[in-house]
N, CA, C and O atoms as a CHARMM CRD file, in Angstrom:
* protein
*
  276
    1    1 MET  N   -150.05800  53.37400  11.93600 PROA 1      0.00000
    2    1 MET  CA  -150.90600  53.01800  10.82300 PROA 1      0.00000
    3    1 MET  C   -151.92500  54.12900  10.62000 PROA 1      0.00000
    4    1 MET  O   -152.58300  54.56100  11.56700 PROA 1      0.00000
    5    2 GLY  N   -152.05000  54.58200   9.39300 PROA 2      0.00000
    6    2 GLY  CA  -153.01400  55.62300   9.07500 PROA 2      0.00000
    7    2 GLY  C   -154.38900  55.04000   8.79800 PROA 2      0.00000
    8    2 GLY  O   -154.66800  53.87900   9.09800 PROA 2      0.00000
    9    3 ARG  N   -155.21600  55.85000   8.23400 PROA 3      0.00000
   10    3 ARG  CA  -156.56500  55.39500   7.90800 PROA 3      0.00000
   11    3 ARG  C   -156.51800  54.49400   6.68000 PROA 3      0.00000
   12    3 ARG  O   -155.67900  54.66800   5.79700 PROA 3      0.00000
   13    4 ARG  N   -157.43000  53.53200   6.64100 PROA 4      0.00000
   14    4 ARG  CA  -157.57400  52.68800   5.46200 PROA 4      0.00000
   15    4 ARG  C   -158.94300  52.03300   5.46700 PROA 4      0.00000
   16    4 ARG  O   -159.57400  51.85400   6.50900 PROA 4      0.00000
   17    5 TRP  N   -159.37200  51.69000   4.28600 PROA 5      0.00000
   18    5 TRP  CA  -160.66000  51.04800   4.10200 PROA 5      0.00000
   19    5 TRP  C   -160.44800  49.78300   3.28900 PROA 5      0.00000
   20    5 TRP  O   -159.62700  49.75600   2.37300 PROA 5      0.00000
   21    6 VAL  N   -161.18600  48.74300   3.62400 PROA 6      0.00000
   22    6 VAL  CA  -161.08800  47.48500   2.89100 PROA 6      0.00000
   23    6 VAL  C   -162.45400  47.11900   2.33000 PROA 6      0.00000
   24    6 VAL  O   -163.49200  47.50300   2.86800 PROA 6      0.00000
   25    7 GLY  N   -162.42600  46.37600   1.24800 PROA 7      0.00000
   26    7 GLY  CA  -163.64500  45.94200   0.59600 PROA 7      0.00000
   27    7 GLY  C   -163.51100  44.50700   0.13200 PROA 7      0.00000
   28    7 GLY  O   -162.50100  43.85300   0.39500 PROA 7      0.00000
   29    8 PRO  N   -164.53000  44.01700  -0.56000 PROA 8      0.00000
   30    8 PRO  CA  -164.49400  42.63600  -1.03100 PROA 8      0.00000
   31    8 PRO  C   -163.44400  42.44900  -2.12600 PROA 8      0.00000
   32    8 PRO  O   -162.96400  43.41500  -2.71800 PROA 8      0.00000
   33    9 ASP  N   -163.10700  41.21400  -2.37700 PROA 9      0.00000
   34    9 ASP  CA  -162.16300  40.83800  -3.43800 PROA 9      0.00000
   35    9 ASP  C   -160.76500  41.41300  -3.23600 PROA 9      0.00000
   36    9 ASP  O   -160.04000  41.61800  -4.20900 PROA 9      0.00000
   37   10 GLY  N   -160.37500  41.67700  -1.99300 PROA 10     0.00000
   38   10 GLY  CA  -159.01500  42.11200  -1.71000 PROA 10     0.00000
   39   10 GLY  C   -158.73100  43.57800  -1.96100 PROA 10     0.00000
   40   10 GLY  O   -157.56600  43.97200  -2.01900 PROA 10     0.00000
   41   11 TYR  N   -159.77200  44.40800  -2.11500 PROA 11     0.00000
   42   11 TYR  CA  -159.55400  45.83600  -2.33400 PROA 11     0.00000
   43   11 TYR  C   -159.20100  46.54000  -1.03100 PROA 11     0.00000
   44   11 TYR  O   -159.74100  46.21600   0.02700 PROA 11     0.00000
   45   12 GLU  N   -158.29000  47.50400  -1.11600 PROA 12     0.00000
   46   12 GLU  CA  -157.88600  48.32300   0.01500 PROA 12     0.00000
   47   12 GLU  C   -157.66900  49.74200  -0.50300 PROA 12     0.00000
   48   12 GLU  O   -157.03500  49.93900  -1.54000 PROA 12     0.00000
   49   13 ILE  N   -158.19700  50.72900   0.22000 PROA 13     0.00000
   50   13 ILE  CA  -158.03700  52.13500  -0.14800 PROA 13     0.00000
   51   13 ILE  C   -157.29400  52.82700   0.97600 PROA 13     0.00000
   52   13 ILE  O   -157.69300  52.74500   2.13800 PROA 13     0.00000
   53   14 VAL  N   -156.20000  53.51700   0.62600 PROA 14     0.00000
   54   14 VAL  CA  -155.39600  54.22600   1.61700 PROA 14     0.00000
   55   14 VAL  C   -155.07200  55.62300   1.09300 PROA 14     0.00000
   56   14 VAL  O   -154.85500  55.79200  -0.10700 PROA 14     0.00000
   57   15 PRO  N   -155.03500  56.62800   1.97400 PROA 15     0.00000
   58   15 PRO  CA  -154.58100  57.95400   1.55000 PROA 15     0.00000
   59   15 PRO  C   -153.09000  57.90000   1.22200 PROA 15     0.00000
   60   15 PRO  O   -152.32200  57.21400   1.89700 PROA 15     0.00000
   61   16 ALA  N   -152.69000  58.62600   0.18700 PROA 16     0.00000
   62   16 ALA  CA  -151.28200  58.65200  -0.22100 PROA 16     0.00000
   63   16 ALA  C   -150.98200  59.99700  -0.87400 PROA 16     0.00000
   64   16 ALA  O   -151.88400  60.79800  -1.11900 PROA 16     0.00000
   65   17 LYS  N   -149.70500  60.23000  -1.15000 PROA 17     0.00000
   66   17 LYS  CA  -149.27200  61.43800  -1.86100 PROA 17     0.00000
   67   17 LYS  C   -148.66000  61.01500  -3.18600 PROA 17     0.00000
   68   17 LYS  O   -147.89100  60.05500  -3.25300 PROA 17     0.00000
   69   18 ARG  N   -149.01000  61.74200  -4.23700 PROA 18     0.00000
   70   18 ARG  CA  -148.41400  61.51100  -5.55200 PROA 18     0.00000
   71   18 ARG  C   -148.16800  62.85700  -6.20100 PROA 18     0.00000
   72   18 ARG  O   -149.09900  63.63200  -6.41800 PROA 18     0.00000
   73   19 CYS  N   -146.92100  63.13100  -6.50700 PROA 19     0.00000
   74   19 CYS  CA  -146.52800  64.41200  -7.11800 PROA 19     0.00000
   75   19 CYS  C   -147.00700  65.59300  -6.27700 PROA 19     0.00000
   76   19 CYS  O   -147.42100  66.62100  -6.81400 PROA 19     0.00000
   77   20 GLY  N   -146.94600  65.43600  -4.94200 PROA 20     0.00000
   78   20 GLY  CA  -147.33500  66.51400  -4.04300 PROA 20     0.00000
   79   20 GLY  C   -148.83000  66.66200  -3.82200 PROA 20     0.00000
   80   20 GLY  O   -149.25400  67.54300  -3.07400 PROA 20     0.00000
   81   21 ARG  N   -149.63600  65.82500  -4.45200 PROA 21     0.00000
   82   21 ARG  CA  -151.09700  65.89400  -4.28100 PROA 21     0.00000
   83   21 ARG  C   -151.58700  64.70300  -3.47900 PROA 21     0.00000
   84   21 ARG  O   -151.04200  63.60500  -3.58500 PROA 21     0.00000
   85   22 GLN  N   -152.61600  64.92500  -2.67900 PROA 22     0.00000
   86   22 GLN  CA  -153.21500  63.83000  -1.93200 PROA 22     0.00000
   87   22 GLN  C   -154.11700  63.02400  -2.85400 PROA 22     0.00000
   88   22 GLN  O   -154.93000  63.57900  -3.59400 PROA 22     0.00000
   89   23 VAL  N   -153.96400  61.72000  -2.79800 PROA 23     0.00000
   90   23 VAL  CA  -154.77400  60.81600  -3.60100 PROA 23     0.00000
   91   23 VAL  C   -155.30600  59.70300  -2.71200 PROA 23     0.00000
   92   23 VAL  O   -154.82800  59.49600  -1.59600 PROA 23     0.00000
   93   24 LEU  N   -156.28700  59.00100  -3.21800 PROA 24     0.00000
   94   24 LEU  CA  -156.77100  57.78100  -2.58300 PROA 24     0.00000
   95   24 LEU  C   -156.23600  56.63200  -3.42500 PROA 24     0.00000
   96   24 LEU  O   -156.65900  56.42700  -4.56200 PROA 24     0.00000
   97   25 ARG  N   -155.29700  55.88500  -2.84900 PROA 25     0.00000
   98   25 ARG  CA  -154.64300  54.79200  -3.58400 PROA 25     0.00000
   99   25 ARG  C   -155.46300  53.51800  -3.41700 PROA 25     0.00000
  100   25 ARG  O   -155.77700  53.10000  -2.30200 PROA 25     0.00000
  101   26 ILE  N   -155.79300  52.92400  -4.53300 PROA 26     0.00000
  102   26 ILE  CA  -156.54000  51.67200  -4.52700 PROA 26     0.00000
  103   26 ILE  C   -155.55800  50.53900  -4.79800 PROA 26     0.00000
  104   26 ILE  O   -154.81000  50.55700  -5.77500 PROA 26     0.00000
  105   27 ARG  N   -155.58200  49.55900  -3.90800 PROA 27     0.00000
  106   27 ARG  CA  -154.77900  48.35000  -4.08200 PROA 27     0.00000
  107   27 ARG  C   -155.73000  47.15700  -4.12200 PROA 27     0.00000
  108   27 ARG  O   -156.78700  47.15600  -3.49200 PROA 27     0.00000
  109   28 ARG  N   -155.32800  46.16500  -4.86700 PROA 28     0.00000
  110   28 ARG  CA  -156.08700  44.91500  -4.86900 PROA 28     0.00000
  111   28 ARG  C   -155.09700  43.78500  -4.71300 PROA 28     0.00000
  112   28 ARG  O   -154.22200  43.58100  -5.55500 PROA 28     0.00000
  113   29 LYS  N   -155.24600  43.05200  -3.62300 PROA 29     0.00000
  114   29 LYS  CA  -154.35400  41.93900  -3.29100 PROA 29     0.00000
  115   29 LYS  C   -152.89200  42.37700  -3.29500 PROA 29     0.00000
  116   29 LYS  O   -152.00900  41.64400  -3.73800 PROA 29     0.00000
  117   30 GLY  N   -152.65300  43.60400  -2.78500 PROA 30     0.00000
  118   30 GLY  CA  -151.29700  44.12400  -2.64100 PROA 30     0.00000
  119   30 GLY  C   -150.76300  44.88800  -3.83600 PROA 30     0.00000
  120   30 GLY  O   -149.71700  45.52800  -3.72200 PROA 30     0.00000
  121   31 TRP  N   -151.42800  44.85000  -4.96800 PROA 31     0.00000
  122   31 TRP  CA  -150.98900  45.54000  -6.18100 PROA 31     0.00000
  123   31 TRP  C   -151.71400  46.86600  -6.33000 PROA 31     0.00000
  124   31 TRP  O   -152.92400  46.93600  -6.11700 PROA 31     0.00000
  125   32 VAL  N   -150.99000  47.91900  -6.69500 PROA 32     0.00000
  126   32 VAL  CA  -151.61000  49.22900  -6.90700 PROA 32     0.00000
  127   32 VAL  C   -152.44500  49.17200  -8.18200 PROA 32     0.00000
  128   32 VAL  O   -151.95000  48.80800  -9.24900 PROA 32     0.00000
  129   33 VAL  N   -153.72000  49.53800  -8.05300 PROA 33     0.00000
  130   33 VAL  CA  -154.64900  49.55100  -9.18500 PROA 33     0.00000
  131   33 VAL  C   -154.75500  50.95900  -9.75300 PROA 33     0.00000
  132   33 VAL  O   -154.70000  51.15100 -10.96800 PROA 33     0.00000
  133   34 ALA  N   -154.91100  51.95500  -8.85800 PROA 34     0.00000
  134   34 ALA  CA  -155.08400  53.34100  -9.31600 PROA 34     0.00000
  135   34 ALA  C   -154.84500  54.30200  -8.16900 PROA 34     0.00000
  136   34 ALA  O   -154.95300  53.94200  -6.99700 PROA 34     0.00000
  137   35 ASP  N   -154.51700  55.54100  -8.53600 PROA 35     0.00000
  138   35 ASP  CA  -154.47300  56.66300  -7.60500 PROA 35     0.00000
  139   35 ASP  C   -155.58900  57.60500  -8.02400 PROA 35     0.00000
  140   35 ASP  O   -155.56300  58.15800  -9.12400 PROA 35     0.00000
  141   36 CYS  N   -156.56800  57.78800  -7.14600 PROA 36     0.00000
  142   36 CYS  CA  -157.75800  58.56900  -7.47300 PROA 36     0.00000
  143   36 CYS  C   -157.72500  59.92000  -6.76600 PROA 36     0.00000
  144   36 CYS  O   -157.31400  60.02300  -5.61000 PROA 36     0.00000
  145   37 LEU  N   -158.16500  60.95300  -7.48300 PROA 37     0.00000
  146   37 LEU  CA  -158.21300  62.29700  -6.92500 PROA 37     0.00000
  147   37 LEU  C   -159.52800  62.59200  -6.21600 PROA 37     0.00000
  148   37 LEU  O   -159.62900  63.58800  -5.50100 PROA 37     0.00000
  149   38 SER  N   -160.54000  61.74300  -6.40100 PROA 38     0.00000
  150   38 SER  CA  -161.84200  61.98000  -5.77400 PROA 38     0.00000
  151   38 SER  C   -162.49600  60.65400  -5.39300 PROA 38     0.00000
  152   38 SER  O   -162.11600  59.58600  -5.87400 PROA 38     0.00000
  153   39 VAL  N   -163.47900  60.75700  -4.52500 PROA 39     0.00000
  154   39 VAL  CA  -164.23800  59.58200  -4.10900 PROA 39     0.00000
  155   39 VAL  C   -165.02500  59.02200  -5.30100 PROA 39     0.00000
  156   39 VAL  O   -165.22500  57.81200  -5.40400 PROA 39     0.00000
  157   40 GLU  N   -165.46400  59.90100  -6.19000 PROA 40     0.00000
  158   40 GLU  CA  -166.18800  59.45800  -7.37900 PROA 40     0.00000
  159   40 GLU  C   -165.32300  58.53400  -8.23500 PROA 40     0.00000
  160   40 GLU  O   -165.82100  57.56700  -8.81100 PROA 40     0.00000
  161   41 GLU  N   -164.02900  58.83500  -8.31400 PROA 41     0.00000
  162   41 GLU  CA  -163.11700  57.96000  -9.05800 PROA 41     0.00000
  163   41 GLU  C   -162.97000  56.60800  -8.36900 PROA 41     0.00000
  164   41 GLU  O   -162.89600  55.58000  -9.04100 PROA 41     0.00000
  165   42 VAL  N   -162.92600  56.59700  -7.04700 PROA 42     0.00000
  166   42 VAL  CA  -162.83500  55.34100  -6.29900 PROA 42     0.00000
  167   42 VAL  C   -164.05900  54.48000  -6.59700 PROA 42     0.00000
  168   42 VAL  O   -163.94700  53.26100  -6.72900 PROA 42     0.00000
  169   43 ALA  N   -165.23300  55.11600  -6.70300 PROA 43     0.00000
  170   43 ALA  CA  -166.48600  54.39600  -6.93900 PROA 43     0.00000
  171   43 ALA  C   -166.49600  53.66900  -8.28500 PROA 43     0.00000
  172   43 ALA  O   -167.30700  52.76500  -8.48700 PROA 43     0.00000
  173   44 ARG  N   -165.62000  54.04400  -9.19600 PROA 44     0.00000
  174   44 ARG  CA  -165.52900  53.33300 -10.47800 PROA 44     0.00000
  175   44 ARG  C   -164.92200  51.94200 -10.30900 PROA 44     0.00000
  176   44 ARG  O   -165.14300  51.05900 -11.13800 PROA 44     0.00000
  177   45 PHE  N   -164.15900  51.75000  -9.23500 PROA 45     0.00000
  178   45 PHE  CA  -163.46800  50.48400  -9.01300 PROA 45     0.00000
  179   45 PHE  C   -164.16500  49.59100  -7.99400 PROA 45     0.00000
  180   45 PHE  O   -164.14900  48.36600  -8.12300 PROA 45     0.00000
  181   46 VAL  N   -164.77800  50.20500  -6.97900 PROA 46     0.00000
  182   46 VAL  CA  -165.38800  49.42300  -5.89500 PROA 46     0.00000
  183   46 VAL  C   -166.64700  50.12900  -5.41800 PROA 46     0.00000
  184   46 VAL  O   -166.70600  51.35800  -5.39000 PROA 46     0.00000
  185   47 ASP  N   -167.65500  49.34600  -5.04400 PROA 47     0.00000
  186   47 ASP  CA  -168.89300  49.91600  -4.50500 PROA 47     0.00000
  187   47 ASP  C   -168.59000  50.50300  -3.12400 PROA 47     0.00000
  188   47 ASP  O   -168.16500  49.78500  -2.21900 PROA 47     0.00000
  189   48 LEU  N   -168.80700  51.79500  -2.97100 PROA 48     0.00000
  190   48 LEU  CA  -168.46200  52.47600  -1.71300 PROA 48     0.00000
  191   48 LEU  C   -169.22600  51.90500  -0.52400 PROA 48     0.00000
  192   48 LEU  O   -168.72500  51.94000   0.60000 PROA 48     0.00000
  193   49 ALA  N   -170.41500  51.38600  -0.74700 PROA 49     0.00000
  194   49 ALA  CA  -171.21500  50.81300   0.34500 PROA 49     0.00000
  195   49 ALA  C   -170.57900  49.54000   0.90100 PROA 49     0.00000
  196   49 ALA  O   -170.88600  49.13700   2.02300 PROA 49     0.00000
  197   50 ASP  N   -169.70200  48.90800   0.13300 PROA 50     0.00000
  198   50 ASP  CA  -169.05500  47.67800   0.58100 PROA 50     0.00000
  199   50 ASP  C   -167.78000  47.92300   1.38300 PROA 50     0.00000
  200   50 ASP  O   -167.21500  46.98000   1.93600 PROA 50     0.00000
  201   51 LEU  N   -167.32000  49.16400   1.45800 PROA 51     0.00000
  202   51 LEU  CA  -166.07000  49.46700   2.15800 PROA 51     0.00000
  203   51 LEU  C   -166.27300  49.55600   3.66500 PROA 51     0.00000
  204   51 LEU  O   -167.29200  50.05900   4.14000 PROA 51     0.00000
  205   52 CYS  N   -165.29700  49.06400   4.40200 PROA 52     0.00000
  206   52 CYS  CA  -165.29200  49.15200   5.86800 PROA 52     0.00000
  207   52 CYS  C   -163.98800  49.80800   6.29400 PROA 52     0.00000
  208   52 CYS  O   -162.91300  49.43400   5.82500 PROA 52     0.00000
  209   53 GLU  N   -164.08900  50.79500   7.19100 PROA 53     0.00000
  210   53 GLU  CA  -162.87900  51.42900   7.70100 PROA 53     0.00000
  211   53 GLU  C   -162.23100  50.52300   8.73400 PROA 53     0.00000
  212   53 GLU  O   -162.90200  49.97400   9.60800 PROA 53     0.00000
  213   54 VAL  N   -160.92800  50.37600   8.62200 PROA 54     0.00000
  214   54 VAL  CA  -160.16100  49.58000   9.58500 PROA 54     0.00000
  215   54 VAL  C   -159.75500  50.50700  10.71500 PROA 54     0.00000
  216   54 VAL  O   -159.05800  51.49800  10.49500 PROA 54     0.00000
  217   55 ILE  N   -160.19200  50.18300  11.92700 PROA 55     0.00000
  218   55 ILE  CA  -159.89500  51.00000  13.09800 PROA 55     0.00000
  219   55 ILE  C   -158.95000  50.21100  13.99200 PROA 55     0.00000
  220   55 ILE  O   -159.31800  49.15200  14.49900 PROA 55     0.00000
  221   56 PRO  N   -157.72700  50.72000  14.19300 PROA 56     0.00000
  222   56 PRO  CA  -156.77800  49.98500  15.03000 PROA 56     0.00000
  223   56 PRO  C   -157.24700  49.91800  16.48100 PROA 56     0.00000
  224   56 PRO  O   -157.84500  50.86200  16.99800 PROA 56     0.00000
  225   57 HSD  N   -156.97000  48.81000  17.11300 PROA 57     0.00000
  226   57 HSD  CA  -157.33200  48.61500  18.51500 PROA 57     0.00000
  227   57 HSD  C   -156.29100  49.29800  19.39300 PROA 57     0.00000
  228   57 HSD  O   -155.09800  49.02100  19.26900 PROA 57     0.00000
  229   58 PRO  N   -156.73300  50.19100  20.28200 PROA 58     0.00000
  230   58 PRO  CA  -155.76300  50.85800  21.15900 PROA 58     0.00000
  231   58 PRO  C   -155.19000  49.87600  22.18100 PROA 58     0.00000
  232   58 PRO  O   -155.90300  49.04700  22.74600 PROA 58     0.00000
  233   59 ARG  N   -153.89900  49.99600  22.39500 PROA 59     0.00000
  234   59 ARG  CA  -153.24000  49.11800  23.36000 PROA 59     0.00000
  235   59 ARG  C   -152.69300  49.97000  24.48900 PROA 59     0.00000
  236   59 ARG  O   -151.98300  50.94700  24.25100 PROA 59     0.00000
  237   60 ALA  N   -153.01800  49.60700  25.69900 PROA 60     0.00000
  238   60 ALA  CA  -152.54700  50.34700  26.86600 PROA 60     0.00000
  239   60 ALA  C   -151.05300  50.10200  27.06200 PROA 60     0.00000
  240   60 ALA  O   -150.63400  48.97000  27.30400 PROA 60     0.00000
  241   61 GLY  N   -150.26300  51.14300  26.96000 PROA 61     0.00000
  242   61 GLY  CA  -148.83500  51.01800  27.20500 PROA 61     0.00000
  243   61 GLY  C   -148.07500  50.27800  26.12900 PROA 61     0.00000
  244   61 GLY  O   -146.86700  50.07300  26.25100 PROA 61     0.00000
  245   62 GLY  N   -148.76100  49.87600  25.08000 PROA 62     0.00000
  246   62 GLY  CA  -148.08500  49.20400  23.98100 PROA 62     0.00000
  247   62 GLY  C   -147.76300  47.73700  24.22300 PROA 62     0.00000
  248   62 GLY  O   -147.18300  47.08700  23.35300 PROA 62     0.00000
  249   63 ASP  N   -148.13100  47.19100  25.40600 PROA 63     0.00000
  250   63 ASP  CA  -147.81900  45.78300  25.64200 PROA 63     0.00000
  251   63 ASP  C   -148.97100  44.90900  25.13700 PROA 63     0.00000
  252   63 ASP  O   -150.13600  45.30300  25.17600 PROA 63     0.00000
  253   64 LEU  N   -148.61900  43.73300  24.67000 PROA 64     0.00000
  254   64 LEU  CA  -149.62900  42.79900  24.17600 PROA 64     0.00000
  255   64 LEU  C   -150.10500  41.91600  25.32000 PROA 64     0.00000
  256   64 LEU  O   -149.30200  41.38400  26.08600 PROA 64     0.00000
  257   65 ARG  N   -151.38600  41.77200  25.42300 PROA 65     0.00000
  258   65 ARG  CA  -151.95700  40.92700  26.46900 PROA 65     0.00000
  259   65 ARG  C   -152.80400  39.85600  25.81300 PROA 65     0.00000
  260   65 ARG  O   -153.44700  40.10400  24.79200 PROA 65     0.00000
  261   66 THR  N   -152.80700  38.68100  26.38800 PROA 66     0.00000
  262   66 THR  CA  -153.61100  37.59600  25.86400 PROA 66     0.00000
  263   66 THR  C   -154.61300  37.17700  26.90800 PROA 66     0.00000
  264   66 THR  O   -154.44600  37.43100  28.10000 PROA 66     0.00000
  265   67 ALA  N   -155.67200  36.52100  26.43100 PROA 67     0.00000
  266   67 ALA  CA  -156.70800  36.05300  27.33500 PROA 67     0.00000
  267   67 ALA  C   -156.25900  34.80700  28.08300 PROA 67     0.00000
  268   67 ALA  O   -156.73800  34.53700  29.18400 PROA 67     0.00000
  269   68 VAL  N   -155.35100  34.05300  27.49800 PROA 68     0.00000
  270   68 VAL  CA  -154.86800  32.79900  28.11900 PROA 68     0.00000
  271   68 VAL  C   -153.44200  33.02300  28.57500 PROA 68     0.00000
  272   68 VAL  O   -152.63300  33.56900  27.82500 PROA 68     0.00000
  273   69 ARG  N   -153.12400  32.61600  29.77200 PROA 69     0.00000
  274   69 ARG  CA  -151.76600  32.75400  30.30100 PROA 69     0.00000
  275   69 ARG  C   -151.16400  31.40700  30.54400 PROA 69     0.00000
  276   69 ARG  O   -150.02100  31.31200  30.99000 PROA 69     0.00000
């Protein structure tokens, strides 16, 4: 999983490629809203202060462990 940011109302921003150029793809509830070439363009759709970066939790050895056995 690459980098991604989520915001209110189901917004998600992910890096993507379009026609060989890097873009920031905006999705809302799974639907593509726009491909933006700059952060300023992203700000037209969602308040940047409301975005949170999703950081994957590292797993030791790839095995899943639970607190209850």
